[in-house]
ZABA-413338 format. One record per residue (C-alpha): residue in three letters; x, y, z. Coordinates in pm, whole numbers, always signed. Layout:
BEGIN
+-----+--------+--------+--------+
| res |      X |      Y |      Z |
+-----+--------+--------+--------+
| ALA |      X |      Y |      Z |
...
+-----+--------+--------+--------+
***
This chain:
BEGIN
+-----+--------+--------+--------+
| res |      X |      Y |      Z |
+-----+--------+--------+--------+
| MET |  +6079 |  +8735 |   -507 |
| ASN |  +5711 |  +8561 |   -511 |
| HIS |  +5815 |  +8489 |   -887 |
| PHE |  +6108 |  +8340 |   -799 |
| VAL |  +5948 |  +8087 |   -578 |
| ARG |  +5651 |  +8007 |   -785 |
| ARG |  +5914 |  +7916 |  -1035 |
| LEU |  +6099 |  +7672 |   -825 |
| SER |  +5785 |  +7532 |   -711 |
| PHE |  +5672 |  +7463 |  -1091 |
| GLY |  +6028 |  +7342 |  -1204 |
| ALA |  +6008 |  +7088 |   -873 |
| ALA |  +5657 |  +6986 |   -978 |
| GLY |  +5772 |  +6880 |  -1303 |
| GLU |  +6102 |  +6674 |  -1222 |
| GLY |  +6120 |  +6366 |  -1050 |
| PRO |  +6255 |  +6290 |   -704 |
| THR |  +6616 |  +6510 |   -778 |
| GLY |  +6397 |  +6793 |   -854 |
| SER |  +6185 |  +6741 |   -512 |
| LEU |  +6540 |  +6784 |   -331 |
| VAL |  +6672 |  +7092 |   -505 |
| ALA |  +6324 |  +7254 |   -447 |
| ARG |  +6385 |  +7169 |    -59 |
| LEU |  +6765 |  +7331 |   -111 |
| ALA |  +6630 |  +7609 |   -252 |
| VAL |  +6353 |  +7704 |     -3 |
| VAL |  +6594 |  +7658 |   +243 |
| VAL |  +6808 |  +7901 |    +86 |
| LEU |  +6551 |  +8128 |    +23 |
| GLY |  +6446 |  +8133 |   +417 |
| LEU |  +6815 |  +8228 |   +499 |
| ALA |  +6793 |  +8491 |   +227 |
| LEU |  +6482 |  +8617 |   +371 |
| GLY |  +6592 |  +8576 |   +729 |
| ALA |  +6901 |  +8798 |   +654 |
| SER |  +6775 |  +9069 |   +478 |
| LEU |  +6506 |  +9087 |   +781 |
| ALA |  +6797 |  +9155 |  +1003 |
| MET |  +6979 |  +9419 |   +775 |
| ALA |  +6651 |  +9596 |   +774 |
| GLN |  +6631 |  +9598 |  +1152 |
| ASN |  +6992 |  +9720 |  +1183 |
| THR |  +6946 | +10011 |   +960 |
| ALA |  +6633 | +10141 |  +1059 |
| PRO |  +6666 | +10453 |  +1277 |
| ARG |  +6673 | +10403 |  +1649 |
| GLY |  +6399 | +10597 |  +1739 |
| THR |  +6160 | +10440 |  +1499 |
| ASN |  +6173 | +10040 |  +1647 |
| ALA |  +6327 | +10096 |  +1983 |
| THR |  +6102 | +10035 |  +2289 |
| LYS |  +6090 | +10393 |  +2463 |
| THR |  +6135 | +10346 |  +2846 |
| ALA |  +5855 | +10528 |  +3002 |
| ALA |  +5939 | +10772 |  +3267 |
| PRO |  +5898 | +10716 |  +3604 |
| ALA |  +5606 | +10870 |  +3767 |
| ALA |  +5641 | +11188 |  +3932 |
| ALA |  +5567 | +11130 |  +4297 |
| PRO |  +5274 | +11339 |  +4497 |
| ALA |  +5358 | +11682 |  +4620 |
| ASN |  +5209 | +11529 |  +5011 |
| ALA |  +5439 | +11200 |  +4951 |
| ALA |  +5667 | +11166 |  +5226 |
| PRO |  +6033 | +11167 |  +5145 |
| PRO |  +6199 | +10810 |  +5111 |
| ALA |  +6358 | +10703 |  +5414 |
| SER |  +6745 | +10750 |  +5376 |
| THR |  +6930 | +10488 |  +5462 |
| PRO |  +7172 | +10562 |  +5759 |
| ALA |  +7543 | +10543 |  +5685 |
| ALA |  +7687 | +10263 |  +5840 |
| SER |  +7921 | +10426 |  +6153 |
| PRO |  +8256 | +10386 |  +6139 |
| THR |  +8442 | +10163 |  +6408 |
| THR |  +8546 | +10346 |  +6722 |
| ALA |  +8885 | +10249 |  +6795 |
| PRO |  +8943 | +10164 |  +7165 |
| PRO |  +9104 | +10411 |  +7387 |
| PRO |  +9475 | +10397 |  +7464 |
| ALA |  +9545 | +10172 |  +7809 |
| SER |  +9713 | +10489 |  +7949 |
| ASP |  +9398 | +10677 |  +7923 |
| SER |  +9133 | +10470 |  +8071 |
| ALA |  +9039 | +10694 |  +8320 |
| ALA |  +8943 | +10960 |  +8031 |
| ALA |  +8751 | +10708 |  +7870 |
| ALA |  +8560 | +10594 |  +8096 |
| SER |  +8492 | +10943 |  +8170 |
| ALA |  +8377 | +11026 |  +7824 |
| ASP |  +8160 | +10703 |  +7793 |
| THR |  +7958 | +10786 |  +8137 |
| GLY |  +7941 | +11143 |  +8025 |
| ALA |  +8127 | +11279 |  +8346 |
| PRO |  +8405 | +11506 |  +8329 |
| ALA |  +8754 | +11351 |  +8378 |
| GLU |  +8953 | +11394 |  +8736 |
| THR |  +9214 | +11574 |  +8733 |
| PRO |  +9544 | +11403 |  +8909 |
| ALA |  +9660 | +11613 |  +9203 |
| PRO |  +9998 | +11762 |  +9135 |
| ASP | +10248 | +11609 |  +9366 |
| THR | +10395 | +11871 |  +9572 |
| ARG | +10702 | +11670 |  +9768 |
| GLY | +10945 | +11873 |  +9569 |
| LEU | +10761 | +12173 |  +9652 |
| ASP | +10760 | +12061 | +10020 |
| GLN | +11175 | +11977 |  +9994 |
| GLU | +11206 | +12340 |  +9864 |
| VAL | +11024 | +12518 | +10147 |
| GLN | +11221 | +12289 | +10413 |
| SER | +11514 | +12377 | +10234 |
| LEU | +11436 | +12775 | +10238 |
| LYS | +11362 | +12745 | +10626 |
| LYS | +11684 | +12589 | +10692 |
| ASP | +11900 | +12890 | +10491 |
| VAL | +11649 | +13170 | +10645 |
| VAL | +11775 | +12991 | +10989 |
| ASP | +12095 | +12986 | +10920 |
| LEU | +12114 | +13349 | +10792 |
| ASN | +11898 | +13486 | +11076 |
| ARG | +12238 | +13303 | +11297 |
| ASP | +12508 | +13451 | +11113 |
| LEU | +12350 | +13810 | +11156 |
| PHE | +12290 | +13751 | +11515 |
| VAL | +12652 | +13672 | +11542 |
| LEU | +12745 | +13972 | +11300 |
| GLU | +12536 | +14224 | +11522 |
| GLU | +12655 | +14093 | +11849 |
| GLU | +13026 | +14121 | +11692 |
| LEU | +12959 | +14486 | +11566 |
| LEU | +12759 | +14583 | +11874 |
| PHE | +13007 | +14410 | +12150 |
| PRO | +13317 | +14429 | +12031 |
| ALA | +13571 | +14160 | +12163 |
| ASN | +13794 | +14383 | +12330 |
| THR | +13529 | +14551 | +12532 |
| GLN | +13255 | +14246 | +12542 |
| VAL | +13117 | +14147 | +12893 |
| ALA | +12883 | +13845 | +12956 |
| VAL | +12714 | +13766 | +13316 |
| PHE | +12572 | +13364 | +13311 |
| LEU | +12368 | +13226 | +13546 |
| SER | +12303 | +12881 | +13673 |
| MET | +12143 | +12663 | +13945 |
| ASP | +12222 | +12364 | +14132 |
| VAL | +11942 | +12116 | +14298 |
| GLY | +11699 | +12433 | +14422 |
| ASP | +11540 | +12237 | +14709 |
| PHE | +11616 | +12542 | +14938 |
| PHE | +11562 | +12796 | +14700 |
| ALA | +11286 | +12868 | +14433 |
| LEU | +11423 | +13161 | +14177 |
| ASP | +11222 | +13432 | +14076 |
| SER | +11428 | +13754 | +13977 |
| VAL | +11756 | +13864 | +13954 |
| GLN | +11877 | +14213 | +13951 |
| LEU | +12212 | +14287 | +13845 |
| LYS | +12455 | +14632 | +13895 |
| ILE | +12806 | +14691 | +13739 |
| ASP | +12985 | +14983 | +13900 |
| GLN | +12662 | +15115 | +14101 |
| LYS | +12472 | +15126 | +13756 |
| GLU | +12179 | +14852 | +13709 |
| VAL | +12209 | +14701 | +13398 |
| ILE | +11930 | +14441 | +13410 |
| ASN | +11646 | +14307 | +13630 |
| TYR | +11555 | +13984 | +13502 |
| LEU | +11186 | +13809 | +13629 |
| TYR | +11246 | +13429 | +13535 |
| THR | +10926 | +13198 | +13468 |
| PRO | +10882 | +12831 | +13592 |
| ARG | +10955 | +12649 | +13265 |
| GLU | +11290 | +12863 | +13246 |
| VAL | +11338 | +12748 | +13645 |
| GLU | +11296 | +12446 | +13547 |
| ALA | +11548 | +12433 | +13249 |
| LEU | +11811 | +12595 | +13471 |
| LEU | +11736 | +12288 | +13742 |
| ARG | +11773 | +12047 | +13458 |
| GLY | +12156 | +12179 | +13397 |
| GLY | +12077 | +12472 | +13181 |
| VAL | +12255 | +12824 | +13164 |
| HIS | +12124 | +13150 | +13071 |
| ARG | +12293 | +13423 | +12914 |
| LEU | +12153 | +13724 | +13180 |
| TYR | +12385 | +13989 | +13048 |
| LEU | +12598 | +14105 | +12766 |
| GLY | +12757 | +14469 | +12734 |
| ASN | +13079 | +14676 | +12676 |
| LEU | +13345 | +14770 | +12986 |
| LYS | +13641 | +14943 | +12938 |
| VAL | +13948 | +14799 | +13040 |
| GLY | +14003 | +14808 | +13411 |
| LYS | +13865 | +14745 | +13752 |
| HIS | +13496 | +14702 | +13786 |
| GLU | +13251 | +14592 | +14062 |
| LEU | +12973 | +14384 | +13971 |
| VAL | +12683 | +14314 | +14240 |
| ALA | +12392 | +14049 | +14183 |
| PHE | +12045 | +14057 | +14422 |
| PHE | +11871 | +13711 | +14429 |
| SER | +11493 | +13720 | +14503 |
| GLY | +11243 | +13433 | +14523 |
| LYS | +11125 | +13165 | +14784 |
| GLY | +11359 | +13047 | +15064 |
| PRO | +11343 | +12743 | +15347 |
| ASN | +10940 | +12713 | +15454 |
| GLU | +10833 | +12923 | +15150 |
| ARG | +10926 | +13261 | +15281 |
| ASP | +11035 | +13555 | +15069 |
| TYR | +11404 | +13554 | +15038 |
| LYS | +11658 | +13785 | +14915 |
| ARG | +12014 | +13764 | +14931 |
| GLY | +12312 | +13942 | +14724 |
| ALA | +12670 | +13873 | +14587 |
| ASN | +12952 | +14071 | +14483 |
| LEU | +13259 | +14051 | +14311 |
| THR | +13530 | +14283 | +14170 |
| PHE | +13735 | +14153 | +13889 |
| GLU | +13962 | +14331 | +13640 |
| LYS | +13868 | +14357 | +13279 |
| GLY | +14165 | +14318 | +13041 |
| ILE | +14173 | +14318 | +12642 |
| GLY | +13951 | +14063 | +12534 |
| ALA | +13572 | +13925 | +12631 |
| LYS | +13511 | +13911 | +13011 |
| TYR | +13294 | +13614 | +13107 |
| LEU | +13150 | +13583 | +13497 |
| GLU | +12893 | +13338 | +13611 |
| LEU | +12621 | +13378 | +13890 |
| LYS | +12620 | +13027 | +14040 |
| ILE | +12322 | +12953 | +14290 |
| ASN | +12374 | +12620 | +14517 |
| ASP | +12212 | +12432 | +14803 |
| ARG | +12445 | +12420 | +15134 |
| GLN | +12324 | +12107 | +15290 |
| ARG | +12502 | +12159 | +15628 |
| LYS | +12314 | +12472 | +15678 |
| GLN | +12014 | +12435 | +15513 |
| GLN | +12038 | +12759 | +15305 |
| PRO | +12117 | +12862 | +14932 |
| GLU | +12460 | +12971 | +14849 |
| PHE | +12509 | +13256 | +14599 |
| GLU | +12863 | +13306 | +14442 |
| ILE | +13007 | +13472 | +14139 |
| LYS | +13256 | +13305 | +13943 |
| ASP | +13542 | +13465 | +13713 |
| TRP | +13599 | +13266 | +13395 |
| GLU | +13962 | +13352 | +13347 |
+-----+--------+--------+--------+
***
């Protein structure tokens, strides 16, 4: 290659201007050829020969603090639904969620309905018991009523049927007040055979001037087929200013 360069230089020096131009072109071509040869040589050389080796990172010292880890981005928390706002608020504050009070209106209605059923059943059982114990053919009932009560304050009533005591009832002040307001008390309920019977009633209490007062009344009645109802009536006799006791037969 050097010999060829020297030859071109010698030839160029011995010639005129044309030779000088040719010599310059030859030098340019020669330079391009040399550059191409060097590029080919570098491409065909082994990679490990001319490649720059990358230095390995230096080992970290044993007592070096570990690198701080980059905190992961926390996901965006979705807002709680509007219907569960109470639970979301308790979760934020750390307090336990309040349990809503159960609705007991349906239970109260059911209890009231059961109470009514029990009352109705008790009434039906009572009527059935009376029908079984006191059939209509032999039943006799005695009632008591009062009117005014200015001349007599009732304490007790003793009742005898066919000379046999059947009841001796002591009245309370509240019961006497109910009688004075128009109430009627069923004093006795029993059974009698068909035929004649005698009823005797003794009334005890306070008469005029707050004195102990005891009077009696009697009635003979006929018991037929069917129930029999009798009423003891206590009335005030204004003309004599004395109480009056009578027994009324409800035909």
